[in-house]
N, C-alpha and C positions, 0 to 999 in steps of 0.2 A: 144425797148423791154419793155413789161409791167412790168416785174420783172427781176432782175438780182441778182447775188450772188458775194460775196467777202469774203476774209479771214481776220479775225481780231485775235488779241492775247490778252489774259489776264493771270493772274497768274497760270492758270491750263494748258495752252497750246493754240493751235490754234483752232478756230472754224469758221464755215461758217455762214454768215449772208445773209439773203434775204433782198432785199431793192427795193423800188420803188421811182421814182421821181414824185411828185404830186405838180404842181404849183411851181416848183423850190425848193421844200422842200423834203429832203430825209426822207422817212419813213422806219425804219428798223424793221425787224422781226428777232430777234436775240436770242430767247429762243426756246426750244423744243415746248412749247405750241403755241407760235405765228407762228413759222415756220410750224408746223403741221396744224394749223388753216388755214394758207395761202394756203397750198397745199391740203386742204380737207382731211387730215389724222388725226388719233388719235395720241396724243403725244407718246404713247408706240410704235406705228407703225413707226414713224419717227426715234425714237431711234434705233429700231431694224434694219431698213433699212440702216441707216448711219453706224452702227456697222458691219453688214453683207456685205454690198455692198462696203463700202469705208474705212473700217478698223479704225473707230473712237475708242476711248476708250470705253470699255464695259459699264461703269457706267457714268451717266451724273453728272456734277458738275455745280452749278449755273444755273441749268435747261438748260444746253448746252452740246452738244456732242463735246468733244475735241479730237484733234489730237496732238500727240507728235511730229509729223513730218510735216513740212510746206508743203512739196510736196504732201503728202496724202490729206491735207486740200484743196490744189489747185485742185487736181484731183476730189475731191468731189464737189467743186464749179463748175468746168467745167462740170461734169456729170449732176448735177442738172440743170445747164443752158441749156444743150442739151435736157434734159427731158421735160422742160416746153412747147416748141412748139409742141412736140409729144402728150403730155397730152391734150393740148388745141385742137389740130386737131382731136383727137379721142373722144373728148367730155368728157374726164375724169377730166378736170379741167376748171373752169370758174372763171376768175379773174374779179373783178369789175373794170370798167373804171374810 
């Protein structure tokens, strides 16, 4: 897979990280800005999407959308993982190789 998602935790709760493996090195996209840029969205759009669709906290902290419940964060990562191939197939997302 070109990009995958995982859940990490910090002092504010759980959050979803997008990552890619390039030449054996993991490149993480772990802020609203970098995640939005990776998915060709605006940072405000990714915040709204994660809050409305996956029930993240309404306000971001550390430029990340947090979840207070681990299972909600996992649901978000799974949902984003399922969304990537659909977005690529429909031409709505183009990831650099």
